[in-house]
VEXDREN-285836 format. One record per atom (N, C-alpha, C): residue number from 1; x, y, z; residue in one letter; atom name. Coordinates in steps of 0.02 Angstrom, whole numbers. Layout:
REC     k       xx       yy       zz   r    a
REC   NUM        X        Y        Z   A   CA
...
This chain:
REC     k       xx       yy       zz   r    a
REC     1     -540     1407      424   M    N
REC     1     -520     1382      489   M   CA
REC     1     -576     1394      539   M    C
REC     2     -594     1342      577   N    N
REC     2     -643     1347      630   N   CA
REC     2     -609     1355      697   N    C
REC     3     -646     1383      744   A    N
REC     3     -617     1394      811   A   CA
REC     3     -598     1329      844   A    C
REC     4     -630     1274      824   S    N
REC     4     -616     1209      855   S   CA
REC     4     -557     1173      823   S    C
REC     5     -528     1201      771   D    N
REC     5     -471     1169      737   D   CA
REC     5     -409     1176      780   D    C
REC     6     -381     1119      800   R    N
REC     6     -323     1120      845   R   CA
REC     6     -263     1082      817   R    C
REC     7     -271     1049      761   T    N
REC     7     -216     1013      728   T   CA
REC     7     -222     1022      653   T    C
REC     8     -169     1010      615   P    N
REC     8     -175     1012      542   P   CA
REC     8     -228      964      516   P    C
REC     9     -235      906      548   A    N
REC     9     -287      859      527   A   CA
REC     9     -357      890      535   A    C
REC    10     -367      928      589   D    N
REC    10     -430      963      598   D   CA
REC    10     -442     1014      542   D    C
REC    11     -389     1049      523   L    N
REC    11     -395     1098      468   L   CA
REC    11     -419     1065      404   L    C
REC    12     -393     1005      391   L    N
REC    12     -413      970      330   L   CA
REC    12     -485      948      334   L    C
REC    13     -508      926      391   V    N
REC    13     -578      907      400   V   CA
REC    13     -623      967      387   V    C
REC    14     -605     1025      413   S    N
REC    14     -644     1086      401   S   CA
REC    14     -644     1105      328   S    C
REC    15     -588     1098      295   A    N
REC    15     -584     1113      223   A   CA
REC    15     -629     1067      183   A    C
REC    16     -631     1004      203   L    N
REC    16     -675      955      169   L   CA
REC    16     -748      975      176   L    C
REC    17     -767      996      235   K    N
REC    17     -837     1015      247   K   CA
REC    17     -856     1078      209   K    C
REC    18     -807     1123      202   A    N
REC    18     -821     1187      170   A   CA
REC    18     -828     1181       94   A    C
REC    19     -781     1147       62   D    N
REC    19     -783     1140      -11   D   CA
REC    19     -734     1086      -33   D    C
REC    20     -756     1024      -37   P    N
REC    20     -710      969      -53   P   CA
REC    20     -683      971     -124   P    C
REC    21     -716     1007     -169   S    N
REC    21     -695     1005     -239   S   CA
REC    21     -644     1059     -258   S    C
REC    22     -632     1107     -214   R    N
REC    22     -586     1161     -233   R   CA
REC    22     -514     1136     -233   R    C
REC    23     -471     1166     -273   P    N
REC    23     -400     1147     -272   P   CA
REC    23     -369     1163     -204   P    C
REC    24     -325     1120     -181   L    N
REC    24     -288     1133     -120   L   CA
REC    24     -213     1137     -134   L    C
REC    25     -186     1088     -169   V    N
REC    25     -114     1087     -186   V   CA
REC    25     -107     1075     -260   V    C
REC    26      -74     1122     -294   T    N
REC    26      -54     1114     -364   T   CA
REC    26       22     1111     -364   T    C
REC    27       49     1056     -390   Y    N
REC    27      121     1045     -385   Y   CA
REC    27      153     1047     -454   Y    C
REC    28      209     1084     -459   Y    N
REC    28      250     1086     -519   Y   CA
REC    28      321     1063     -502   Y    C
REC    29      350     1025     -547   D    N
REC    29      422     1011     -544   D   CA
REC    29      452     1035     -609   D    C
REC    30      489     1089     -606   D    N
REC    30      516     1119     -667   D   CA
REC    30      578     1085     -693   D    C
REC    31      598     1030     -660   A    N
REC    31      651      987     -687   A   CA
REC    31      622      933     -732   A    C
REC    32      560      913     -719   T    N
REC    32      529      858     -757   T   CA
REC    32      469      880     -799   T    C
REC    33      443      940     -785   G    N
REC    33      383      962     -820   G   CA
REC    33      319      937     -789   G    C
REC    34      324      905     -732   E    N
REC    34      265      876     -699   E   CA
REC    34      219      930     -671   E    C
REC    35      154      920     -679   R    N
REC    35      103      961     -645   R   CA
REC    35       49      914     -618   R    C
REC    36       34      922     -554   V    N
REC    36      -18      882     -522   V   CA
REC    36      -62      930     -482   V    C
REC    37     -127      924     -491   E    N
REC    37     -173      964     -451   E   CA
REC    37     -217      919     -409   E    C
REC    38     -219      932     -344   L    N
REC    38     -258      894     -297   L   CA
REC    38     -312      938     -266   L    C
REC    39     -374      916     -273   S    N
REC    39     -428      949     -238   S   CA
REC    39     -423      933     -163   S    C
REC    40     -463      967     -123   V    N
REC    40     -465      951      -52   V   CA
REC    40     -484      878      -42   V    C
REC    41     -534      854      -79   A    N
REC    41     -557      784      -71   A   CA
REC    41     -503      735      -91   A    C
REC    42     -468      747     -146   T    N
REC    42     -416      701     -168   T   CA
REC    42     -357      701     -120   T    C
REC    43     -338      760      -97   F    N
REC    43     -284      765      -48   F   CA
REC    43     -304      728       16   F    C
REC    44     -365      737       39   A    N
REC    44     -388      703      100   A   CA
REC    44     -388      628       92   A    C
REC    45     -403      604       32   N    N
REC    45     -402      532       20   N   CA
REC    45     -332      504       26   N    C
REC    46     -283      540       -2   W    N
REC    46     -213      520        4   W   CA
REC    46     -192      521       77   W    C
REC    47     -214      572      114   V    N
REC    47     -196      577      185   V   CA
REC    47     -225      518      224   V    C
REC    48     -288      501      211   A    N
REC    48     -319      445      246   A   CA
REC    48     -282      379      233   A    C
REC    49     -266      367      169   K    N
REC    49     -230      306      152   K   CA
REC    49     -161      304      185   K    C
REC    50     -127      361      185   T    N
REC    50      -60      363      214   T   CA
REC    50      -64      356      290   T    C
REC    51     -113      386      321   A    N
REC    51     -121      379      393   A   CA
REC    51     -136      306      411   A    C
REC    52     -176      272      371   N    N
REC    52     -189      201      383   N   CA
REC    52     -126      160      374   N    C
REC    53      -85      179      325   L    N
REC    53      -21      145      316   L   CA
REC    53       23      154      378   L    C
REC    54       26      214      403   L    N
REC    54       65      228      464   L   CA
REC    54       40      187      523   L    C
REC    55      -25      190      534   Q    N
REC    55      -54      159      594   Q   CA
REC    55      -56       83      590   Q    C
REC    56      -77       57      533   D    N
REC    56      -88      -16      528   D   CA
REC    56      -28      -54      502   D    C
REC    57        3      -30      449   S    N
REC    57       59      -67      420   S   CA
REC    57      125      -55      457   S    C
REC    58      136        7      477   L    N
REC    58      198       24      511   L   CA
REC    58      192       22      587   L    C
REC    59      130       13      612   S    N
REC    59      117       10      684   S   CA
REC    59      142       72      721   S    C
REC    60      137      130      688   A    N
REC    60      159      192      719   A   CA
REC    60      109      213      773   A    C
REC    61      135      236      829   E    N
REC    61       94      256      885   E   CA
REC    61      106      329      903   E    C
REC    62       56      362      933   P    N
REC    62       64      432      952   P   CA
REC    62      128      443      992   P    C
REC    63      163      496      975   G    N
REC    63      226      512     1009   G   CA
REC    63      288      487      975   G    C
REC    64      280      437      930   E    N
REC    64      339      413      893   E   CA
REC    64      360      465      841   E    C
REC    65      422      458      817   R    N
REC    65      449      507      770   R   CA
REC    65      457      475      701   R    C
REC    66      438      513      651   V    N
REC    66      446      492      581   V   CA
REC    66      493      542      548   V    C
REC    67      553      520      529   A    N
REC    67      599      563      494   A   CA
REC    67      578      568      421   A    C
REC    68      560      627      399   L    N
REC    68      539      639      330   L   CA
REC    68      598      666      290   L    C
REC    69      630      624      251   L    N
REC    69      688      644      210   L   CA
REC    69      662      656      139   L    C
REC    70      624      710      133   L    N
REC    70      588      724       71   L   CA
REC    70      592      798       53   L    C
REC    71      588      815      -11   P    N
REC    71      588      885      -32   P   CA
REC    71      518      915      -28   P    C
REC    72      512      977      -49   A    N
REC    72      446     1007      -57   A   CA
REC    72      411      971     -115   A    C
REC    73      358      935      -99   H    N
REC    73      325      892     -148   H   CA
REC    73      254      880     -123   H    C
REC    74      208      866     -168   W    N
REC    74      140      855     -146   W   CA
REC    74      134      794     -101   W    C
REC    75      175      743     -112   Q    N
REC    75      171      684      -69   Q   CA
REC    75      200      699        1   Q    C
REC    76      248      744        5   T    N
REC    76      273      765       70   T   CA
REC    76      217      800      109   T    C
REC    77      179      843       76   A    N
REC    77      123      877      108   A   CA
REC    77       73      825      135   A    C
REC    78       61      773       97   V    N
REC    78       16      719      119   V   CA
REC    78       43      687      182   V    C
REC    79      107      671      183   W    N
REC    79      137      639      242   W   CA
REC    79      133      684      303   W    C
REC    80      142      749      295   L    N
REC    80      139      795      351   L   CA
REC    80       71      792      385   L    C
REC    81       18      793      347   V    N
REC    81      -49      792      377   V   CA
REC    81      -67      722      401   V    C
REC    82      -41      670      367   A    N
REC    82      -52      602      391   A   CA
REC    82      -20      592      459   A    C
REC    83       40      618      469   C    N
REC    83       72      613      535   C   CA
REC    83       30      647      588   C    C
REC    84        3      705      571   S    N
REC    84      -41      740      618   S   CA
REC    84     -103      699      634   S    C
REC    85     -129      663      585   S    N
REC    85     -189      622      595   S   CA
REC    85     -177      566      645   S    C
REC    86     -117      536      643   V    N
REC    86     -100      480      686   V   CA
REC    86      -76      503      754   V    C
REC    87      -46      563      756   G    N
REC    87      -17      588      818   G   CA
REC    87       57      576      825   G    C
REC    88       90      558      770   V    N
REC    88      162      550      772   V   CA
REC    88      196      616      754   V    C
REC    89      259      622      772   V    N
REC    89      297      683      759   V   CA
REC    89      327      679      689   V    C
REC    90      310      727      646   A    N
REC    90      342      732      581   A   CA
REC    90      407      770      589   A    C
REC    91      462      735      586   D    N
REC    91      529      764      596   D   CA
REC    91      559      777      527   D    C
REC    92      549      837      502   V    N
REC    92      569      854      433   V   CA
REC    92      644      860      428   V    C
REC    93      674      817      388   G    N
REC    93      747      817      382   G   CA
REC    93      782      791      443   G    C
REC    94      745      756      487   G    N
REC    94      772      733      551   G   CA
REC    94      821      676      544   G    C
REC    95      857      664      598   D    N
REC    95      907      610      600   D   CA
REC    95      872      543      599   D    C
REC    96      880      503      547   P    N
REC    96      845      439      545   P   CA
REC    96      868      390      599   P    C
REC    97      929      398      623   A    N
REC    97      954      354      676   A   CA
REC    97      916      363      741   A    C
REC    98      887      422      750   G    N
REC    98      849      435      811   G   CA
REC    98      774      431      801   G    C
REC    99      752      408      743   A    N
REC    99      680      405      727   A   CA
REC    99      654      334      732   A    C
REC   100      589      328      744   D    N
REC   100      557      263      746   D   CA
REC   100      541      237      676   D    C
REC   101      532      284      630   H    N
REC   101      516      266      560   H   CA
REC   101      549      318      516   H    C
REC   102      562      299      454   V    N
REC   102      591      347      406   V   CA
REC   102      553      342      340   V    C
REC   103      543      400      309   V    N
REC   103      513      405      243   V   CA
REC   103      562      444      200   V    C
REC   104      588      412      148   A    N
REC   104      644      442      111   A   CA
REC   104      629      446       36   A    C
REC   105      653      499        5   G    N
REC   105      652      505      -67   G   CA
REC   105      710      468      -98   G    C
REC   106      713      465     -165   P    N
REC   106      763      423     -199   P   CA
REC   106      835      443     -187   P    C
REC   107      847      507     -171   D    N
REC   107      916      530     -161   D   CA
REC   107      938      526      -89   D    C
REC   108      896      500      -43   R    N
REC   108      914      498       27   R   CA
REC   108      904      428       57   R    C
REC   109      902      378       14   L    N
REC   109      889      310       37   L   CA
REC   109      946      284       81   L    C
REC   110     1007      298       60   E    N
REC   110     1064      273       99   E   CA
REC   110     1064      303      169   E    C
REC   111     1052      368      171   E    N
REC   111     1048      402      236   E   CA
REC   111      993      372      280   E    C
REC   112      937      356      250   G    N
REC   112      880      331      288   G   CA
REC   112      891      262      318   G    C
REC   113      939      226      292   R    N
REC   113      951      158      318   R   CA
REC   113      978      158      390   R    C
REC   114      996      217      415   A    N
REC   114     1017      222      485   A   CA
REC   114      959      211      533   A    C
REC   115      898      215      508   C    N
REC   115      839      202      550   C   CA
REC   115      831      127      559   C    C
REC   116      825      105      621   T    N
REC   116      817       34      636   T   CA
REC   116      744       13      636   T    C
REC   117      698       60      627   G    N
REC   117      627       44      624   G   CA
REC   117      604       35      552   G    C
REC   118      541       46      540   S    N
REC   118      513       37      473   S   CA
REC   118      537       92      427   S    C
REC   119      544       75      363   R    N
REC   119      569      122      313   R   CA
REC   119      523      120      252   R    C
REC   120      505      179      228   V    N
REC   120      462      185      169   V   CA
REC   120      498      229      118   V    C
REC   121      500      208       56   A    N
REC   121      533      245        2   A   CA
REC   121      482      274      -46   A    C
REC   122      493      335      -67   L    N
REC   122      451      368     -117   L   CA
REC   122      494      382     -179   L    C
REC   123      470      361     -237   S    N
REC   123      508      374     -298   S   CA
REC   123      506      447     -318   S    C
REC   124      452      483     -298   L    N
REC   124      440      552     -317   L   CA
REC   124      436      561     -393   L    C
REC   125      425      506     -428   A    N
REC   125      418      508     -501   A   CA
REC   125      349      536     -519   A    C
REC   126      343      565     -579   P    N
REC   126      278      590     -601   P   CA
REC   126      224      537     -594   P    C
REC   127      164      560     -575   L    N
REC   127      105      517     -566   L   CA
REC   127      113      469     -507   L    C
REC   128      162      483     -464   G    N
REC   128      171      440     -405   G   CA
REC   128      191      370     -421   G    C
REC   129      229      361     -474   R    N
REC   129      248      293     -496   R   CA
REC   129      292      258     -444   R    C
REC   130      288      192     -446   R    N
REC   130      330      151     -402   R   CA
REC   130      401      146     -429   R    C
REC   131      446      122     -388   F    N
REC   131      514      107     -410   F   CA
REC   131      512       46     -457   F    C
REC   132      555       44     -508   P    N
REC   132      558      -17     -550   P   CA
REC   132      572      -79     -508   P    C
REC   133      616      -71     -459   T    N
REC   133      630     -124     -410   T   CA
REC   133      631      -92     -341   T    C
REC   134      594     -120     -293   P    N
REC   134      592      -89     -226   P   CA
REC   134      662      -83     -197   P    C
REC   135      680      -25     -170   P    N
REC   135      747      -16     -140   P   CA
REC   135      757      -65      -82   P    C
REC   136      815      -96      -78   P    N
REC   136      828     -143      -22   P   CA
REC   136      817     -111       46   P    C
REC   137      782     -145       89   G    N
REC   137      770     -120      156   G   CA
REC   137      712      -73      163   G    C
REC   138      675      -61      108   Y    N
REC   138      620      -14      109   Y   CA
REC   138      556      -45       81   Y    C
REC   139      499      -21      105   D    N
REC   139      435      -33       72   D   CA
REC   139      425       24       22   D    C
REC   140      398        8      -36   D    N
REC   140      384       58      -87   D   CA
REC   140      315       88      -74   D    C
REC   141      314      152      -58   Y    N
REC   141      251      187      -43   Y   CA
REC   141      199      177      -98   Y    C
REC   142      220      181     -160   A    N
REC   142      173      176     -216   A   CA
REC   142      143      106     -222   A    C
REC   143      177       57     -195   V    N
REC   143      151      -12     -195   V   CA
REC   143      104      -23     -136   V    C
REC   144      122        5      -78   E    N
REC   144       86       -9      -16   E   CA
REC   144       23       33       -7   E    C
REC   145       25       96      -27   V    N
REC   145      -29      141       -7   V   CA
REC   145      -96      130      -44   V    C
REC   146      -97      107     -108   P    N
REC   146     -161      101     -142   P   CA
REC   146     -211       55     -107   P    C
REC   147     -188        4      -73   S    N
REC   147     -234      -44      -42   S   CA
REC   147     -258      -21       27   S    C
REC   148     -233       35       52   M    N
REC   148     -254       59      117   M   CA
REC   148     -325       88      114   M    C
REC   149     -358       90      171   G    N
REC   149     -427      114      174   G   CA
REC   149     -433      188      158   G    C
REC   150     -492      207      133   D    N
REC   150     -505      276      115   D   CA
REC   150     -530      318      173   D    C
REC   151     -544      287      228   L    N
REC   151     -566      323      288   L   CA
REC   151     -516      307      344   L    C
REC   152     -501      357      385   F    N
REC   152     -454      347      439   F   CA
REC   152     -484      365      505   F    C
REC   153     -476      321      554   V    N
REC   153     -497      334      623   V   CA
REC   153     -438      315      668   V    C
REC   154     -411      362      706   P    N
REC   154     -354      345      749   P   CA
REC   154     -375      299      805   P    C
REC   155     -330      253      823   Y    N
REC   155     -343      208      878   Y   CA
REC   155     -345      245      945   Y    C
REC   156     -307      298      950   A    N
REC   156     -305      338     1011   A   CA
REC   156     -315      411      992   A    C
REC   157     -351      449     1034   P    N
REC   157     -360      521     1020   P   CA
REC   157     -293      556     1014   P    C
REC   158     -288      602      968   V    N
REC   158     -227      641      959   V   CA
REC   158     -228      701     1006   V    C
REC   159     -174      708     1044   D    N
REC   159     -168      764     1091   D   CA
REC   159     -142      825     1053   D    C
REC   160     -182      877     1045   P    N
REC   160     -160      936     1007   P   CA
REC   160     -103      974     1040   P    C
REC   161      -91      962     1104   G    N
REC   161      -37      995     1138   G   CA
REC   161       29      957     1137   G    C
REC   162       27      897     1109   A    N
REC   162       88      856     1106   A   CA
REC   162      131      876     1046   A    C
REC   163      196      862     1048   P    N
REC   163      239      878      990   P   CA
REC   163      212      846      926   P    C
REC   164      212      885      872   A    N
REC   164      184      861      809   A   CA
REC   164      231      873      750   A    C
REC   165      274      923      755   L    N
REC   165      317      941      699   L   CA
REC   165      384      964      725   L    C
REC   166      438      939      694   A    N
REC   166      505      964      709   A   CA
REC   166      538      983      643   A    C
REC   167      564     1044      640   V    N
REC   167      597     1066      579   V   CA
REC   167      646     1122      597   V    C
REC   168      707     1117      571   G    N
REC   168      756     1170      580   G   CA
REC   168      769     1189      652   G    C
REC   169      766     1140      698   G    N
REC   169      779     1155      768   G   CA
REC   169      719     1179      807   G    C
REC   170      662     1186      773   T    N
REC   170      600     1208      806   T   CA
REC   170      552     1149      812   T    C
REC   171      520     1142      869   E    N
REC   171      470     1090      879   E   CA
REC   171      404     1122      898   E    C
REC   172      351     1102      864   L    N
REC   172      285     1131      875   L   CA
REC   172      234     1077      890   L    C
REC   173      185     1094      931   S    N
REC   173      128     1051      942   S   CA
REC   173       78     1060      884   S    C
REC   174       27     1018      883   G    N
REC   174      -25     1027      833   G   CA
REC   174      -57     1096      839   G    C
REC   175      -72     1116      900   T    N
REC   175     -102     1182      911   T   CA
REC   175      -53     1237      890   T    C
REC   176       11     1227      904   G    N
REC   176       61     1276      885   G   CA
REC   176       65     1285      809   G    C
REC   177       59     1230      773   I    N
REC   177       59     1233      700   I   CA
REC   177        0     1274      675   I    C
REC   178      -58     1259      702   V    N
REC   178     -120     1293      680   V   CA
REC   178     -116     1367      694   V    C
REC   179      -93     1385      754   E    N
REC   179      -89     1456      773   E   CA
REC   179      -39     1494      730   E    C
REC   180       20     1465      719   R    N
REC   180       70     1499      678   R   CA
REC   180       48     1503      606   R    C
REC   181       15     1450      581   A    N
REC   181       -9     1450      512   A   CA
REC   181      -62     1505      502   A    C
REC   182     -106     1512      550   A    N
REC   182     -158     1564      544   A   CA
REC   182     -127     1634      545   A    C
REC   183      -77     1643      588   A    N
REC   183      -42     1708      590   A   CA
REC   183       -6     1722      524   A    C
REC   184       26     1671      497   D    N
REC   184       61     1679      433   D   CA
REC   184       12     1695      377   D    C
REC   185      -46     1662      379   A    N
REC   185      -96     1674      327   A   CA
REC   185     -119     1747      328   A    C
REC   186     -128     1774      388   R    N
REC   186     -147     1845      393   R   CA
REC   186      -92     1890      366   R    C
REC   187      -29     1873      383   E    N
REC   187       27     1914      359   E   CA
REC   187       34     1912      284   E    C
REC   188       19     1853      255   L    N
REC   188       24     1844      182   L   CA
REC   188      -39     1869      146   L    C
REC   189      -89     1889      183   G    N
REC   189     -151     1912      152   G   CA
REC   189     -193     1857      122   G    C
REC   190     -187     1796      150   L    N
REC   190     -224     1740      122   L   CA
REC   190     -295     1738      151   L    C
REC   191     -342     1722      107   A    N
REC   191     -411     1712      127   A   CA
REC   191     -441     1662       79   A    C
REC   192     -504     1646       88   G    N
REC   192     -537     1597       45   G   CA
REC   192     -530     1614      -28   G    C
REC   193     -508     1567      -68   G    N
REC   193     -501     1577     -140   G   CA
REC   193     -434     1604     -161   G    C
REC   194     -391     1625     -114   A    N
REC   194     -325     1650     -132   A   CA
REC   194     -282     1593     -159   A    C
REC   195     -234     1611     -202   R    N
REC   195     -188     1562     -233   R   CA
REC   195     -117     1586     -220   R    C
REC   196      -81     1550     -177   L    N
REC   196      -13     1569     -160   L   CA
REC   196       36     1525     -198   L    C
REC   197       82     1555     -234   L    N
REC   197      136     1518     -267   L   CA
REC   197      196     1518     -220   L    C
REC   198      221     1458     -204   S    N
REC   198      279     1452     -160   S   CA
REC   198      334     1413     -194   S    C
REC   199      393     1444     -196   G    N
REC   199      452     1409     -220   G   CA
REC   199      501     1392     -164   G    C
REC   200      477     1398     -102   L    N
REC   200      520     1386      -44   L   CA
REC   200      528     1311      -31   L    C
REC   201      585     1293       -5   A    N
REC   201      598     1223       13   A   CA
REC   201      560     1206       77   A    C
REC   202      554     1143       90   Y    N
REC   202      520     1118      150   Y   CA
REC   202      570     1107      208   Y    C
REC   203      626     1141      208   D    N
REC   203      677     1129      259   D   CA
REC   203      674     1178      317   D    C
REC   204      623     1222      318   A    N
REC   204      615     1270      372   A   CA
REC   204      540     1284      379   A    C
REC   205      521     1313      436   W    N
REC   205      450     1327      447   W   CA
REC   205      421     1371      392   W    C
REC   206      458     1421      369   E    N
REC   206      431     1467      319   E   CA
REC   206      408     1430      257   E    C
REC   207      447     1381      234   G    N
REC   207      428     1343      175   G   CA
REC   207      369     1297      187   G    C
REC   208      367     1266      246   L    N
REC   208      311     1222      264   L   CA
REC   208      247     1262      271   L    C
REC   209      252     1320      300   S    N
REC   209      192     1361      310   S   CA
REC   209      165     1386      243   S    C
REC   210      209     1417      203   A    N
REC   210      185     1442      138   A   CA
REC   210      164     1386       92   A    C
REC   211      199     1329       97   G    N
REC   211      187     1274       51   G   CA
REC   211      132     1226       72   G    C
REC   212      102     1238      130   L    N
REC   212       48     1193      152   L   CA
REC   212        5     1225      207   L    C
REC   213       34     1238      266   Y    N
REC   213       -6     1252      324   Y   CA
REC   213      -46     1317      320   Y    C
REC   214      -15     1372      298   A    N
REC   214      -51     1436      295   A   CA
REC   214     -109     1434      246   A    C
REC   215     -100     1407      184   P    N
REC   215     -157     1401      140   P   CA
REC   215     -212     1356      169   P    C
REC   216     -192     1301      201   L    N
REC   216     -242     1256      230   L   CA
REC   216     -281     1290      286   L    C
REC   217     -248     1333      324   A    N
REC   217     -281     1367      380   A   CA
REC   217     -327     1423      359   A    C
REC   218     -322     1445      297   S    N
REC   218     -358     1505      276   S   CA
REC   218     -408     1494      220   S    C
REC   219     -417     1432      199   G    N
REC   219     -462     1420      143   G   CA
REC   219     -432     1438       76   G    C
REC   220     -366     1448       75   A    N
REC   220     -331     1464       12   A   CA
REC   220     -303     1400      -18   A    C
REC   221     -266     1406      -72   S    N
REC   221     -232     1349     -102   S   CA
REC   221     -161     1369     -120   S    C
REC   222     -118     1319     -128   V    N
REC   222      -48     1332     -142   V   CA
REC   222      -28     1302     -209   V    C
REC   223       11     1339     -246   V    N
REC   223       44     1313     -306   V   CA
REC   223      117     1303     -285   V    C
REC   224      134     1240     -272   L    N
REC   224      198     1221     -244   L   CA
REC   224      247     1205     -300   L    C
REC   225      301     1243     -305   C    N
REC   225      346     1237     -362   C   CA
REC   225      415     1214     -339   C    C
REC   226      436     1157     -365   R    N
REC   226      502     1130     -352   R   CA
REC   226      547     1144     -412   R    C
REC   227      610     1159     -400   N    N
REC   227      658     1176     -453   N   CA
REC   227      634     1237     -492   N    C
REC   228      607     1286     -456   L    N
REC   228      581     1346     -488   L   CA
REC   228      636     1386     -522   L    C
REC   229      698     1376     -500   D    N
REC   229      753     1414     -530   D   CA
REC   229      765     1394     -603   D    C
REC   230      735     1339     -625   R    N
REC   230      742     1318     -695   R   CA
REC   230      690     1350     -740   R    C
REC   231      643     1387     -710   L    N
REC   231      591     1420     -750   L   CA
REC   231      613     1490     -766   L    C
REC   232      605     1510     -828   S    N
REC   232      624     1578     -849   S   CA
REC   232      576     1629     -820   S    C
REC   233      598     1692     -815   P    N
REC   233      552     1744     -791   P   CA
REC   233      487     1747     -832   P    C
REC   234      494     1736     -897   E    N
REC   234      434     1736     -939   E   CA
REC   234      388     1677     -922   E    C
REC   235      420     1620     -908   G    N
REC   235      381     1561     -890   G   CA
REC   235      346     1570     -823   G    C
REC   236      380     1602     -776   L    N
REC   236      350     1616     -711   L   CA
REC   236      291     1663     -718   L    C
REC   237      299     1716     -759   A    N
REC   237      245     1763     -769   A   CA
REC   237      184     1728     -800   A    C
REC   238      197     1682     -846   K    N
REC   238      142     1645     -878   K   CA
REC   238      107     1600     -827   K    C
REC   239      146     1570     -782   R    N
REC   239      115     1527     -731   R   CA
REC   239       73     1568     -683   R    C
REC   240       99     1625     -663   V    N
REC   240       61     1669     -618   V   CA
REC   240       -7     1686     -649   V    C
REC   241       -6     1699     -714   E    N
REC   241      -69     1716     -748   E   CA
REC   241     -115     1655     -755   E    C
REC   242      -87     1599     -778   S    N
REC   242     -129     1541     -792   S   CA
REC   242     -157     1509     -728   S    C
REC   243     -119     1514     -674   E    N
REC   243     -142     1484     -610   E   CA
REC   243     -179     1534     -566   E    C
REC   244     -189     1595     -592   R    N
REC   244     -227     1646     -556   R   CA
REC   244     -196     1659     -486   R    C
REC   245     -130     1667     -487   I    N
REC   245      -94     1678     -425   I   CA
REC   245     -109     1746     -395   I    C
REC   246     -122     1747     -329   T    N
REC   246     -136     1810     -294   T   CA
REC   246      -78     1832     -250   T    C
REC   247      -30     1787     -239   G    N
REC   247       28     1804     -198   G   CA
REC   247       85     1756     -213   G    C
REC   248      147     1779     -205   T    N
REC   248      205     1738     -222   T   CA
REC   248      256     1742     -166   T    C
REC   249      284     1684     -149   V    N
REC   249      339     1679     -100   V   CA
REC   249      393     1635     -130   V    C
REC   250      451     1664     -145   V    N
REC   250      504     1625     -176   V   CA
REC   250      571     1639     -141   V    C
């Protein structure tokens, strides 16, 4: 983290400059057996494409709200930083009826239809596969995002003091996210090269911080585990060893 970093998007830029090839997010789904590892560079490419989708295809503008009806997942992490890049508010688990846009996983599509703005659906299937048939009323993220540009430049400067994240009744600015993430990283003992395993959900700040923001702010990486309760104690111990885990939050 550099002193000039004031938003999560800034943190990602600094991480790219420091070491683009290092792992940033390693994702496991213990219900499907999926494992995906994203380097800083690969994660940043997904963020750029998603931010371009937000800005150009969805016409999202700074200050608008995006209801993210998604679980702890590597694609959710991408959307969180993409929202920061554009300057829209990532409203995690927010009311779609009060949002300008909604991004929903396969089990929350009906709920998301309360949004009268643009709607994007994520299959959350392994390898980021598309839906066999696009859900009615939604654009399929896996269909739309590949054609987006690999570089992102916001049309308007992002105000780091403006609201950027809403979760569990708490609203934070970009600067607030960075400051809290840095404090959490210190409390968790995270530093460059650390590997934090998180089994926390993305429904509260603690899960978002451990599962993305604190590792990003400290030069560490996260092993993000969904459905971790399906993994045996022996399996967890093996993962801790194979992934070179230095800290665990479950």
